[in-house]
PDB file of N, CA, C and O in Angstrom:
ATOM      1  N   MET A   1      62.416 -56.945   1.299  1.00  0.00           N
ATOM      2  CA  MET A   1      61.634 -55.943   2.012  1.00  0.00           C
ATOM      3  C   MET A   1      61.408 -56.429   3.447  1.00  0.00           C
ATOM      4  O   MET A   1      61.119 -57.604   3.674  1.00  0.00           O
ATOM      5  N   LYS A   2      61.537 -55.541   4.381  1.00  0.00           N
ATOM      6  CA  LYS A   2      61.362 -55.856   5.795  1.00  0.00           C
ATOM      7  C   LYS A   2      59.884 -56.073   6.109  1.00  0.00           C
ATOM      8  O   LYS A   2      59.027 -55.288   5.704  1.00  0.00           O
ATOM      9  N   LYS A   3      59.605 -57.143   6.830  1.00  0.00           N
ATOM     10  CA  LYS A   3      58.226 -57.453   7.201  1.00  0.00           C
ATOM     11  C   LYS A   3      57.783 -56.542   8.348  1.00  0.00           C
ATOM     12  O   LYS A   3      58.499 -56.390   9.337  1.00  0.00           O
ATOM     13  N   LEU A   4      56.615 -55.945   8.214  1.00  0.00           N
ATOM     14  CA  LEU A   4      56.082 -55.072   9.252  1.00  0.00           C
ATOM     15  C   LEU A   4      55.452 -55.906  10.354  1.00  0.00           C
ATOM     16  O   LEU A   4      54.743 -56.875  10.083  1.00  0.00           O
ATOM     17  N   TYR A   5      55.707 -55.532  11.573  1.00  0.00           N
ATOM     18  CA  TYR A   5      55.109 -56.196  12.720  1.00  0.00           C
ATOM     19  C   TYR A   5      53.943 -55.349  13.197  1.00  0.00           C
ATOM     20  O   TYR A   5      54.121 -54.198  13.596  1.00  0.00           O
ATOM     21  N   LYS A   6      52.773 -55.915  13.155  1.00  0.00           N
ATOM     22  CA  LYS A   6      51.576 -55.198  13.592  1.00  0.00           C
ATOM     23  C   LYS A   6      51.401 -55.393  15.092  1.00  0.00           C
ATOM     24  O   LYS A   6      51.155 -56.507  15.555  1.00  0.00           O
ATOM     25  N   LYS A   7      51.526 -54.316  15.841  1.00  0.00           N
ATOM     26  CA  LYS A   7      51.326 -54.396  17.284  1.00  0.00           C
ATOM     27  C   LYS A   7      49.842 -54.357  17.588  1.00  0.00           C
ATOM     28  O   LYS A   7      49.074 -53.654  16.931  1.00  0.00           O
ATOM     29  N   SER A   8      49.465 -55.101  18.566  1.00  0.00           N
ATOM     30  CA  SER A   8      48.073 -55.155  18.983  1.00  0.00           C
ATOM     31  C   SER A   8      47.978 -54.767  20.446  1.00  0.00           C
ATOM     32  O   SER A   8      48.883 -55.039  21.235  1.00  0.00           O
ATOM     33  N   VAL A   9      46.888 -54.136  20.794  1.00  0.00           N
ATOM     34  CA  VAL A   9      46.681 -53.779  22.195  1.00  0.00           C
ATOM     35  C   VAL A   9      46.660 -55.039  23.065  1.00  0.00           C
ATOM     36  O   VAL A   9      47.029 -54.991  24.238  1.00  0.00           O
ATOM     37  N   ASP A  10      46.229 -56.162  22.490  1.00  0.00           N
ATOM     38  CA  ASP A  10      46.185 -57.411  23.243  1.00  0.00           C
ATOM     39  C   ASP A  10      47.575 -57.841  23.730  1.00  0.00           C
ATOM     40  O   ASP A  10      47.693 -58.555  24.726  1.00  0.00           O
ATOM     41  N   ASP A  11      48.612 -57.408  23.032  1.00  0.00           N
ATOM     42  CA  ASP A  11      49.980 -57.764  23.425  1.00  0.00           C
ATOM     43  C   ASP A  11      50.428 -57.032  24.686  1.00  0.00           C
ATOM     44  O   ASP A  11      51.445 -57.389  25.281  1.00  0.00           O
ATOM     45  N   HIS A  12      49.683 -56.019  25.094  1.00  0.00           N
ATOM     46  CA  HIS A  12      50.120 -55.172  26.207  1.00  0.00           C
ATOM     47  C   HIS A  12      49.170 -55.185  27.399  1.00  0.00           C
ATOM     48  O   HIS A  12      49.374 -54.449  28.364  1.00  0.00           O
ATOM     49  N   LEU A  13      48.143 -56.009  27.338  1.00  0.00           N
ATOM     50  CA  LEU A  13      47.150 -56.049  28.407  1.00  0.00           C
ATOM     51  C   LEU A  13      47.151 -57.399  29.091  1.00  0.00           C
ATOM     52  O   LEU A  13      47.618 -58.386  28.521  1.00  0.00           O
ATOM     53  N   PRO A  14      46.631 -57.455  30.315  1.00  0.00           N
ATOM     54  CA  PRO A  14      46.445 -58.757  30.952  1.00  0.00           C
ATOM     55  C   PRO A  14      45.537 -59.629  30.087  1.00  0.00           C
ATOM     56  O   PRO A  14      44.688 -59.127  29.349  1.00  0.00           O
ATOM     57  N   LYS A  15      45.728 -60.914  30.191  1.00  0.00           N
ATOM     58  CA  LYS A  15      44.995 -61.864  29.355  1.00  0.00           C
ATOM     59  C   LYS A  15      43.481 -61.642  29.392  1.00  0.00           C
ATOM     60  O   LYS A  15      42.810 -61.738  28.365  1.00  0.00           O
ATOM     61  N   TRP A  16      42.949 -61.345  30.577  1.00  0.00           N
ATOM     62  CA  TRP A  16      41.490 -61.237  30.724  1.00  0.00           C
ATOM     63  C   TRP A  16      40.926 -59.957  30.100  1.00  0.00           C
ATOM     64  O   TRP A  16      39.707 -59.791  30.057  1.00  0.00           O
ATOM     65  N   LEU A  17      41.773 -59.057  29.622  1.00  0.00           N
ATOM     66  CA  LEU A  17      41.303 -57.846  28.961  1.00  0.00           C
ATOM     67  C   LEU A  17      41.521 -57.873  27.447  1.00  0.00           C
ATOM     68  O   LEU A  17      41.407 -56.846  26.779  1.00  0.00           O
ATOM     69  N   HIS A  18      41.833 -59.048  26.917  1.00  0.00           N
ATOM     70  CA  HIS A  18      42.026 -59.153  25.477  1.00  0.00           C
ATOM     71  C   HIS A  18      40.719 -58.880  24.743  1.00  0.00           C
ATOM     72  O   HIS A  18      39.632 -59.042  25.298  1.00  0.00           O
ATOM     73  N   SER A  19      40.842 -58.473  23.519  1.00  0.00           N
ATOM     74  CA  SER A  19      39.688 -58.027  22.740  1.00  0.00           C
ATOM     75  C   SER A  19      38.627 -59.106  22.563  1.00  0.00           C
ATOM     76  O   SER A  19      37.443 -58.784  22.464  1.00  0.00           O
ATOM     77  N   LYS A  20      39.022 -60.386  22.521  1.00  0.00           N
ATOM     78  CA  LYS A  20      37.982 -61.413  22.338  1.00  0.00           C
ATOM     79  C   LYS A  20      37.043 -61.464  23.546  1.00  0.00           C
ATOM     80  O   LYS A  20      35.852 -61.736  23.396  1.00  0.00           O
ATOM     81  N   PHE A  21      37.574 -61.204  24.736  1.00  0.00           N
ATOM     82  CA  PHE A  21      36.724 -61.181  25.925  1.00  0.00           C
ATOM     83  C   PHE A  21      35.872 -59.924  25.955  1.00  0.00           C
ATOM     84  O   PHE A  21      34.689 -59.968  26.292  1.00  0.00           O
ATOM     85  N   LEU A  22      36.485 -58.805  25.601  1.00  0.00           N
ATOM     86  CA  LEU A  22      35.734 -57.545  25.595  1.00  0.00           C
ATOM     87  C   LEU A  22      34.644 -57.563  24.533  1.00  0.00           C
ATOM     88  O   LEU A  22      33.589 -56.959  24.723  1.00  0.00           O
ATOM     89  N   SER A  23      34.881 -58.241  23.428  1.00  0.00           N
ATOM     90  CA  SER A  23      33.842 -58.379  22.395  1.00  0.00           C
ATOM     91  C   SER A  23      32.661 -59.186  22.925  1.00  0.00           C
ATOM     92  O   SER A  23      31.506 -58.849  22.664  1.00  0.00           O
ATOM     93  N   ALA A  24      32.950 -60.241  23.663  1.00  0.00           N
ATOM     94  CA  ALA A  24      31.881 -61.048  24.257  1.00  0.00           C
ATOM     95  C   ALA A  24      31.105 -60.231  25.289  1.00  0.00           C
ATOM     96  O   ALA A  24      29.878 -60.300  25.352  1.00  0.00           O
ATOM     97  N   VAL A  25      31.831 -59.458  26.094  1.00  0.00           N
ATOM     98  CA  VAL A  25      31.178 -58.596  27.083  1.00  0.00           C
ATOM     99  C   VAL A  25      30.284 -57.589  26.378  1.00  0.00           C
ATOM    100  O   VAL A  25      29.154 -57.355  26.806  1.00  0.00           O
ATOM    101  N   HIS A  26      30.772 -57.000  25.314  1.00  0.00           N
ATOM    102  CA  HIS A  26      29.968 -56.020  24.564  1.00  0.00           C
ATOM    103  C   HIS A  26      28.701 -56.669  24.007  1.00  0.00           C
ATOM    104  O   HIS A  26      27.620 -56.086  24.075  1.00  0.00           O
ATOM    105  N   PHE A  27      28.838 -57.873  23.458  1.00  0.00           N
ATOM    106  CA  PHE A  27      27.693 -58.589  22.899  1.00  0.00           C
ATOM    107  C   PHE A  27      26.610 -58.782  23.958  1.00  0.00           C
ATOM    108  O   PHE A  27      25.425 -58.594  23.682  1.00  0.00           O
ATOM    109  N   ILE A  28      27.017 -59.153  25.160  1.00  0.00           N
ATOM    110  CA  ILE A  28      26.063 -59.371  26.254  1.00  0.00           C
ATOM    111  C   ILE A  28      25.545 -58.032  26.778  1.00  0.00           C
ATOM    112  O   ILE A  28      24.354 -57.894  27.057  1.00  0.00           O
ATOM    113  N   TRP A  29      26.429 -57.054  26.911  1.00  0.00           N
ATOM    114  CA  TRP A  29      26.096 -55.749  27.496  1.00  0.00           C
ATOM    115  C   TRP A  29      25.117 -54.963  26.635  1.00  0.00           C
ATOM    116  O   TRP A  29      24.394 -54.112  27.152  1.00  0.00           O
ATOM    117  N   GLU A  30      25.077 -55.228  25.341  1.00  0.00           N
ATOM    118  CA  GLU A  30      24.169 -54.504  24.440  1.00  0.00           C
ATOM    119  C   GLU A  30      22.709 -54.595  24.884  1.00  0.00           C
ATOM    120  O   GLU A  30      21.924 -53.688  24.606  1.00  0.00           O
ATOM    121  N   VAL A  31      22.338 -55.673  25.567  1.00  0.00           N
ATOM    122  CA  VAL A  31      20.940 -55.861  25.987  1.00  0.00           C
ATOM    123  C   VAL A  31      20.790 -55.705  27.498  1.00  0.00           C
ATOM    124  O   VAL A  31      19.855 -56.236  28.097  1.00  0.00           O
ATOM    125  N   LYS A  32      21.715 -54.977  28.103  1.00  0.00           N
ATOM    126  CA  LYS A  32      21.680 -54.768  29.557  1.00  0.00           C
ATOM    127  C   LYS A  32      20.320 -54.210  29.955  1.00  0.00           C
ATOM    128  O   LYS A  32      19.762 -53.358  29.262  1.00  0.00           O
ATOM    129  N   GLY A  33      19.803 -54.685  31.051  1.00  0.00           N
ATOM    130  CA  GLY A  33      18.486 -54.260  31.509  1.00  0.00           C
ATOM    131  C   GLY A  33      17.399 -55.244  31.124  1.00  0.00           C
ATOM    132  O   GLY A  33      16.325 -55.252  31.726  1.00  0.00           O
ATOM    133  N   ASN A  34      17.666 -56.064  30.137  1.00  0.00           N
ATOM    134  CA  ASN A  34      16.728 -57.107  29.724  1.00  0.00           C
ATOM    135  C   ASN A  34      17.324 -58.441  30.180  1.00  0.00           C
ATOM    136  O   ASN A  34      18.084 -59.077  29.449  1.00  0.00           O
ATOM    137  N   ASN A  35      16.967 -58.855  31.400  1.00  0.00           N
ATOM    138  CA  ASN A  35      17.602 -60.035  31.999  1.00  0.00           C
ATOM    139  C   ASN A  35      17.433 -61.300  31.175  1.00  0.00           C
ATOM    140  O   ASN A  35      18.353 -62.112  31.076  1.00  0.00           O
ATOM    141  N   GLU A  36      16.267 -61.464  30.589  1.00  0.00           N
ATOM    142  CA  GLU A  36      16.017 -62.674  29.797  1.00  0.00           C
ATOM    143  C   GLU A  36      16.938 -62.722  28.577  1.00  0.00           C
ATOM    144  O   GLU A  36      17.554 -63.749  28.294  1.00  0.00           O
ATOM    145  N   GLU A  37      17.023 -61.615  27.868  1.00  0.00           N
ATOM    146  CA  GLU A  37      17.880 -61.561  26.676  1.00  0.00           C
ATOM    147  C   GLU A  37      19.354 -61.652  27.072  1.00  0.00           C
ATOM    148  O   GLU A  37      20.153 -62.270  26.369  1.00  0.00           O
ATOM    149  N   SER A  38      19.712 -61.030  28.207  1.00  0.00           N
ATOM    150  CA  SER A  38      21.095 -61.119  28.692  1.00  0.00           C
ATOM    151  C   SER A  38      21.479 -62.562  28.964  1.00  0.00           C
ATOM    152  O   SER A  38      22.569 -63.000  28.595  1.00  0.00           O
ATOM    153  N   MET A  39      20.593 -63.296  29.605  1.00  0.00           N
ATOM    154  CA  MET A  39      20.879 -64.711  29.905  1.00  0.00           C
ATOM    155  C   MET A  39      20.998 -65.529  28.622  1.00  0.00           C
ATOM    156  O   MET A  39      21.830 -66.432  28.539  1.00  0.00           O
ATOM    157  N   LYS A  40      20.177 -65.220  27.627  1.00  0.00           N
ATOM    158  CA  LYS A  40      20.272 -65.914  26.338  1.00  0.00           C
ATOM    159  C   LYS A  40      21.637 -65.664  25.707  1.00  0.00           C
ATOM    160  O   LYS A  40      22.261 -66.573  25.159  1.00  0.00           O
ATOM    161  N   ARG A  41      22.085 -64.427  25.794  1.00  0.00           N
ATOM    162  CA  ARG A  41      23.374 -64.084  25.193  1.00  0.00           C
ATOM    163  C   ARG A  41      24.536 -64.705  25.958  1.00  0.00           C
ATOM    164  O   ARG A  41      25.518 -65.134  25.352  1.00  0.00           O
ATOM    165  N   VAL A  42      24.431 -64.756  27.279  1.00  0.00           N
ATOM    166  CA  VAL A  42      25.461 -65.449  28.064  1.00  0.00           C
ATOM    167  C   VAL A  42      25.527 -66.906  27.622  1.00  0.00           C
ATOM    168  O   VAL A  42      26.616 -67.445  27.425  1.00  0.00           O
ATOM    169  N   ASP A  43      24.378 -67.543  27.465  1.00  0.00           N
ATOM    170  CA  ASP A  43      24.338 -68.931  27.004  1.00  0.00           C
ATOM    171  C   ASP A  43      24.932 -69.069  25.607  1.00  0.00           C
ATOM    172  O   ASP A  43      25.647 -70.032  25.328  1.00  0.00           O
ATOM    173  N   GLN A  44      24.640 -68.111  24.727  1.00  0.00           N
ATOM    174  CA  GLN A  44      25.190 -68.163  23.375  1.00  0.00           C
ATOM    175  C   GLN A  44      26.716 -68.083  23.392  1.00  0.00           C
ATOM    176  O   GLN A  44      27.395 -68.822  22.677  1.00  0.00           O
ATOM    177  N   VAL A  45      27.245 -67.181  24.214  1.00  0.00           N
ATOM    178  CA  VAL A  45      28.695 -67.038  24.322  1.00  0.00           C
ATOM    179  C   VAL A  45      29.291 -68.325  24.899  1.00  0.00           C
ATOM    180  O   VAL A  45      30.297 -68.824  24.395  1.00  0.00           O
ATOM    181  N   TRP A  46      28.680 -68.854  25.941  1.00  0.00           N
ATOM    182  CA  TRP A  46      29.163 -70.072  26.582  1.00  0.00           C
ATOM    183  C   TRP A  46      29.128 -71.251  25.615  1.00  0.00           C
ATOM    184  O   TRP A  46      30.078 -72.031  25.545  1.00  0.00           O
ATOM    185  N   ASN A  47      28.036 -71.378  24.871  1.00  0.00           N
ATOM    186  CA  ASN A  47      27.874 -72.505  23.957  1.00  0.00           C
ATOM    187  C   ASN A  47      28.645 -72.337  22.646  1.00  0.00           C
ATOM    188  O   ASN A  47      28.691 -73.260  21.832  1.00  0.00           O
ATOM    189  N   SER A  48      29.243 -71.176  22.440  1.00  0.00           N
ATOM    190  CA  SER A  48      29.992 -70.937  21.201  1.00  0.00           C
ATOM    191  C   SER A  48      31.229 -71.837  21.110  1.00  0.00           C
ATOM    192  O   SER A  48      31.717 -72.126  20.018  1.00  0.00           O
ATOM    193  N   GLY A  49      31.722 -72.270  22.260  1.00  0.00           N
ATOM    194  CA  GLY A  49      32.914 -73.118  22.269  1.00  0.00           C
ATOM    195  C   GLY A  49      34.219 -72.345  22.143  1.00  0.00           C
ATOM    196  O   GLY A  49      35.288 -72.946  22.037  1.00  0.00           O
ATOM    197  N   HIS A  50      34.140 -71.022  22.154  1.00  0.00           N
ATOM    198  CA  HIS A  50      35.339 -70.195  22.011  1.00  0.00           C
ATOM    199  C   HIS A  50      36.041 -69.910  23.339  1.00  0.00           C
ATOM    200  O   HIS A  50      37.164 -69.406  23.353  1.00  0.00           O
ATOM    201  N   PHE A  51      35.384 -70.230  24.445  1.00  0.00           N
ATOM    202  CA  PHE A  51      35.922 -69.850  25.747  1.00  0.00           C
ATOM    203  C   PHE A  51      35.985 -71.042  26.692  1.00  0.00           C
ATOM    204  O   PHE A  51      35.067 -71.860  26.747  1.00  0.00           O
ATOM    205  N   SER A  52      37.087 -71.124  27.436  1.00  0.00           N
ATOM    206  CA  SER A  52      37.223 -72.149  28.471  1.00  0.00           C
ATOM    207  C   SER A  52      36.404 -71.719  29.691  1.00  0.00           C
ATOM    208  O   SER A  52      35.860 -70.615  29.726  1.00  0.00           O
ATOM    209  N   ASP A  53      36.326 -72.592  30.677  1.00  0.00           N
ATOM    210  CA  ASP A  53      35.620 -72.249  31.921  1.00  0.00           C
ATOM    211  C   ASP A  53      36.236 -71.003  32.558  1.00  0.00           C
ATOM    212  O   ASP A  53      35.523 -70.098  32.993  1.00  0.00           O
ATOM    213  N   GLU A  54      37.556 -70.969  32.607  1.00  0.00           N
ATOM    214  CA  GLU A  54      38.238 -69.836  33.226  1.00  0.00           C
ATOM    215  C   GLU A  54      37.964 -68.547  32.444  1.00  0.00           C
ATOM    216  O   GLU A  54      37.709 -67.501  33.041  1.00  0.00           O
ATOM    217  N   GLU A  55      38.015 -68.622  31.140  1.00  0.00           N
ATOM    218  CA  GLU A  55      37.766 -67.444  30.319  1.00  0.00           C
ATOM    219  C   GLU A  55      36.329 -66.957  30.464  1.00  0.00           C
ATOM    220  O   GLU A  55      36.074 -65.753  30.479  1.00  0.00           O
ATOM    221  N   MET A  56      35.408 -67.878  30.570  1.00  0.00           N
ATOM    222  CA  MET A  56      34.007 -67.492  30.763  1.00  0.00           C
ATOM    223  C   MET A  56      33.825 -66.805  32.112  1.00  0.00           C
ATOM    224  O   MET A  56      33.018 -65.884  32.235  1.00  0.00           O
ATOM    225  N   SER A  57      34.570 -67.248  33.125  1.00  0.00           N
ATOM    226  CA  SER A  57      34.481 -66.583  34.433  1.00  0.00           C
ATOM    227  C   SER A  57      35.024 -65.158  34.338  1.00  0.00           C
ATOM    228  O   SER A  57      34.516 -64.266  35.017  1.00  0.00           O
ATOM    229  N   TRP A  58      36.048 -64.925  33.508  1.00  0.00           N
ATOM    230  CA  TRP A  58      36.559 -63.563  33.322  1.00  0.00           C
ATOM    231  C   TRP A  58      35.484 -62.683  32.691  1.00  0.00           C
ATOM    232  O   TRP A  58      35.301 -61.534  33.092  1.00  0.00           O
ATOM    233  N   ILE A  59      34.783 -63.221  31.714  1.00  0.00           N
ATOM    234  CA  ILE A  59      33.712 -62.464  31.054  1.00  0.00           C
ATOM    235  C   ILE A  59      32.641 -62.087  32.073  1.00  0.00           C
ATOM    236  O   ILE A  59      32.192 -60.942  32.112  1.00  0.00           O
ATOM    237  N   MET A  60      32.237 -63.045  32.890  1.00  0.00           N
ATOM    238  CA  MET A  60      31.201 -62.772  33.892  1.00  0.00           C
ATOM    239  C   MET A  60      31.693 -61.756  34.925  1.00  0.00           C
ATOM    240  O   MET A  60      30.927 -60.898  35.364  1.00  0.00           O
ATOM    241  N   LEU A  61      32.960 -61.850  35.312  1.00  0.00           N
ATOM    242  CA  LEU A  61      33.510 -60.886  36.272  1.00  0.00           C
ATOM    243  C   LEU A  61      33.523 -59.475  35.700  1.00  0.00           C
ATOM    244  O   LEU A  61      33.206 -58.517  36.405  1.00  0.00           O
ATOM    245  N   ILE A  62      33.887 -59.341  34.433  1.00  0.00           N
ATOM    246  CA  ILE A  62      33.881 -58.017  33.804  1.00  0.00           C
ATOM    247  C   ILE A  62      32.460 -57.451  33.784  1.00  0.00           C
ATOM    248  O   ILE A  62      32.255 -56.255  33.991  1.00  0.00           O
ATOM    249  N   LEU A  63      31.493 -58.318  33.535  1.00  0.00           N
ATOM    250  CA  LEU A  63      30.096 -57.866  33.476  1.00  0.00           C
ATOM    251  C   LEU A  63      29.578 -57.349  34.814  1.00  0.00           C
ATOM    252  O   LEU A  63      28.709 -56.478  34.841  1.00  0.00           O
ATOM    253  N   ILE A  64      30.096 -57.872  35.924  1.00  0.00           N
ATOM    254  CA  ILE A  64      29.577 -57.447  37.232  1.00  0.00           C
ATOM    255  C   ILE A  64      30.359 -56.299  37.861  1.00  0.00           C
ATOM    256  O   ILE A  64      30.048 -55.891  38.981  1.00  0.00           O
ATOM    257  N   ILE A  65      31.362 -55.769  37.170  1.00  0.00           N
ATOM    258  CA  ILE A  65      32.164 -54.677  37.737  1.00  0.00           C
ATOM    259  C   ILE A  65      31.304 -53.503  38.218  1.00  0.00           C
ATOM    260  O   ILE A  65      31.530 -53.035  39.334  1.00  0.00           O
ATOM    261  N   PRO A  66      30.336 -53.000  37.449  1.00  0.00           N
ATOM    262  CA  PRO A  66      29.534 -51.869  37.950  1.00  0.00           C
ATOM    263  C   PRO A  66      28.789 -52.190  39.242  1.00  0.00           C
ATOM    264  O   PRO A  66      28.691 -51.342  40.129  1.00  0.00           O
ATOM    265  N   LYS A  67      28.269 -53.400  39.352  1.00  0.00           N
ATOM    266  CA  LYS A  67      27.540 -53.789  40.555  1.00  0.00           C
ATOM    267  C   LYS A  67      28.484 -53.870  41.757  1.00  0.00           C
ATOM    268  O   LYS A  67      28.136 -53.433  42.854  1.00  0.00           O
ATOM    269  N   VAL A  68      29.662 -54.421  41.550  1.00  0.00           N
ATOM    270  CA  VAL A  68      30.653 -54.517  42.625  1.00  0.00           C
ATOM    271  C   VAL A  68      31.110 -53.131  43.048  1.00  0.00           C
ATOM    272  O   VAL A  68      31.316 -52.878  44.234  1.00  0.00           O
ATOM    273  N   ASN A  69      31.268 -52.237  42.087  1.00  0.00           N
ATOM    274  CA  ASN A  69      31.671 -50.871  42.397  1.00  0.00           C
ATOM    275  C   ASN A  69      30.658 -50.204  43.328  1.00  0.00           C
ATOM    276  O   ASN A  69      31.039 -49.538  44.291  1.00  0.00           O
ATOM    277  N   LYS A  70      29.378 -50.382  43.038  1.00  0.00           N
ATOM    278  CA  LYS A  70      28.328 -49.822  43.919  1.00  0.00           C
ATOM    279  C   LYS A  70      28.399 -50.446  45.309  1.00  0.00           C
ATOM    280  O   LYS A  70      28.237 -49.753  46.313  1.00  0.00           O
ATOM    281  N   MET A  71      28.642 -51.749  45.367  1.00  0.00           N
ATOM    282  CA  MET A  71      28.719 -52.433  46.655  1.00  0.00           C
ATOM    283  C   MET A  71      29.904 -51.914  47.463  1.00  0.00           C
ATOM    284  O   MET A  71      29.783 -51.698  48.669  1.00  0.00           O
ATOM    285  N   ILE A  72      31.026 -51.717  46.824  1.00  0.00           N
ATOM    286  CA  ILE A  72      32.229 -51.240  47.507  1.00  0.00           C
ATOM    287  C   ILE A  72      31.988 -49.860  48.109  1.00  0.00           C
ATOM    288  O   ILE A  72      32.423 -49.579  49.226  1.00  0.00           O
ATOM    289  N   LYS A  73      31.298 -49.006  47.369  1.00  0.00           N
ATOM    290  CA  LYS A  73      31.091 -47.633  47.825  1.00  0.00           C
ATOM    291  C   LYS A  73      30.141 -47.526  49.011  1.00  0.00           C
ATOM    292  O   LYS A  73      29.979 -46.441  49.569  1.00  0.00           O
ATOM    293  N   THR A  74      29.516 -48.621  49.404  1.00  0.00           N
ATOM    294  CA  THR A  74      28.655 -48.593  50.587  1.00  0.00           C
ATOM    295  C   THR A  74      29.372 -49.121  51.833  1.00  0.00           C
ATOM    296  O   THR A  74      28.792 -49.134  52.919  1.00  0.00           O
ATOM    297  N   THR A  75      30.620 -49.552  51.689  1.00  0.00           N
ATOM    298  CA  THR A  75      31.341 -50.116  52.832  1.00  0.00           C
ATOM    299  C   THR A  75      31.935 -49.011  53.702  1.00  0.00           C
ATOM    300  O   THR A  75      32.185 -47.899  53.237  1.00  0.00           O
ATOM    301  N   ASP A  76      32.150 -49.337  54.957  1.00  0.00           N
ATOM    302  CA  ASP A  76      32.789 -48.393  55.872  1.00  0.00           C
ATOM    303  C   ASP A  76      34.221 -48.103  55.447  1.00  0.00           C
ATOM    304  O   ASP A  76      34.705 -46.981  55.591  1.00  0.00           O
ATOM    305  N   GLU A  77      34.896 -49.123  54.922  1.00  0.00           N
ATOM    306  CA  GLU A  77      36.277 -48.942  54.472  1.00  0.00           C
ATOM    307  C   GLU A  77      36.353 -47.889  53.363  1.00  0.00           C
ATOM    308  O   GLU A  77      37.255 -47.052  53.363  1.00  0.00           O
ATOM    309  N   TRP A  78      35.416 -47.930  52.428  1.00  0.00           N
ATOM    310  CA  TRP A  78      35.402 -46.946  51.341  1.00  0.00           C
ATOM    311  C   TRP A  78      35.137 -45.553  51.895  1.00  0.00           C
ATOM    312  O   TRP A  78      35.787 -44.586  51.498  1.00  0.00           O
ATOM    313  N   LYS A  79      34.194 -45.455  52.801  1.00  0.00           N
ATOM    314  CA  LYS A  79      33.868 -44.156  53.391  1.00  0.00           C
ATOM    315  C   LYS A  79      35.070 -43.599  54.141  1.00  0.00           C
ATOM    316  O   LYS A  79      35.368 -42.409  54.040  1.00  0.00           O
ATOM    317  N   ASP A  80      35.767 -44.457  54.895  1.00  0.00           N
ATOM    318  CA  ASP A  80      36.970 -44.023  55.609  1.00  0.00           C
ATOM    319  C   ASP A  80      38.049 -43.571  54.622  1.00  0.00           C
ATOM    320  O   ASP A  80      38.688 -42.538  54.823  1.00  0.00           O
ATOM    321  N   PHE A  81      38.245 -44.341  53.571  1.00  0.00           N
ATOM    322  CA  PHE A  81      39.233 -43.983  52.558  1.00  0.00           C
ATOM    323  C   PHE A  81      38.883 -42.651  51.914  1.00  0.00           C
ATOM    324  O   PHE A  81      39.748 -41.793  51.730  1.00  0.00           O
ATOM    325  N   HIS A  82      37.622 -42.485  51.576  1.00  0.00           N
ATOM    326  CA  HIS A  82      37.174 -41.257  50.922  1.00  0.00           C
ATOM    327  C   HIS A  82      37.399 -40.041  51.830  1.00  0.00           C
ATOM    328  O   HIS A  82      37.842 -38.993  51.359  1.00  0.00           O
ATOM    329  N   GLU A  83      37.100 -40.174  53.114  1.00  0.00           N
ATOM    330  CA  GLU A  83      37.323 -39.081  54.072  1.00  0.00           C
ATOM    331  C   GLU A  83      38.816 -38.793  54.218  1.00  0.00           C
ATOM    332  O   GLU A  83      39.228 -37.633  54.264  1.00  0.00           O
ATOM    333  N   MET A  84      39.618 -39.842  54.291  1.00  0.00           N
ATOM    334  CA  MET A  84      41.057 -39.676  54.426  1.00  0.00           C
ATOM    335  C   MET A  84      41.619 -38.968  53.181  1.00  0.00           C
ATOM    336  O   MET A  84      42.519 -38.135  53.288  1.00  0.00           O
ATOM    337  N   LYS A  85      41.092 -39.300  52.029  1.00  0.00           N
ATOM    338  CA  LYS A  85      41.547 -38.670  50.789  1.00  0.00           C
ATOM    339  C   LYS A  85      41.217 -37.186  50.791  1.00  0.00           C
ATOM    340  O   LYS A  85      42.035 -36.371  50.366  1.00  0.00           O
ATOM    341  N   LYS A  86      40.027 -36.825  51.264  1.00  0.00           N
ATOM    342  CA  LYS A  86      39.638 -35.413  51.338  1.00  0.00           C
ATOM    343  C   LYS A  86      40.584 -34.628  52.257  1.00  0.00           C
ATOM    344  O   LYS A  86      40.975 -33.501  51.956  1.00  0.00           O
ATOM    345  N   GLU A  87      40.941 -35.259  53.392  1.00  0.00           N
ATOM    346  CA  GLU A  87      41.775 -34.580  54.376  1.00  0.00           C
ATOM    347  C   GLU A  87      43.199 -34.385  53.880  1.00  0.00           C
ATOM    348  O   GLU A  87      43.868 -33.434  54.285  1.00  0.00           O
ATOM    349  N   SER A  88      43.672 -35.268  53.011  1.00  0.00           N
ATOM    350  CA  SER A  88      45.064 -35.174  52.570  1.00  0.00           C
ATOM    351  C   SER A  88      45.271 -34.211  51.413  1.00  0.00           C
ATOM    352  O   SER A  88      46.412 -33.951  51.033  1.00  0.00           O
ATOM    353  N   VAL A  89      44.206 -33.680  50.848  1.00  0.00           N
ATOM    354  CA  VAL A  89      44.322 -32.721  49.761  1.00  0.00           C
ATOM    355  C   VAL A  89      44.723 -31.372  50.349  1.00  0.00           C
ATOM    356  O   VAL A  89      44.096 -30.890  51.292  1.00  0.00           O
ATOM    357  N   HIS A  90      45.756 -30.768  49.797  1.00  0.00           N
ATOM    358  CA  HIS A  90      46.267 -29.489  50.352  1.00  0.00           C
ATOM    359  C   HIS A  90      45.512 -28.317  49.812  1.00  0.00           C
ATOM    360  O   HIS A  90      45.806 -27.176  50.169  1.00  0.00           O
TER     361      HIS A  90
END
């Protein structure tokens, strides 16, 4: 009998978007808004021993994406891009 190969989404994504990282992000994100609990969860993930320094930095970067997005939208470059995009629509 032919062995079935189970494809995983992790096989098709950049390393930093693999499910183990997204699971850690979800674990921390569940208590978003509660800084004390968020920090406890970050420490728990870090102390779990499942992630290298580089992998932990990916987790932290994923967590700050919404904040960076807000920061980007306040730049002059974003405003210029947004205006240029409006003008190019037919």
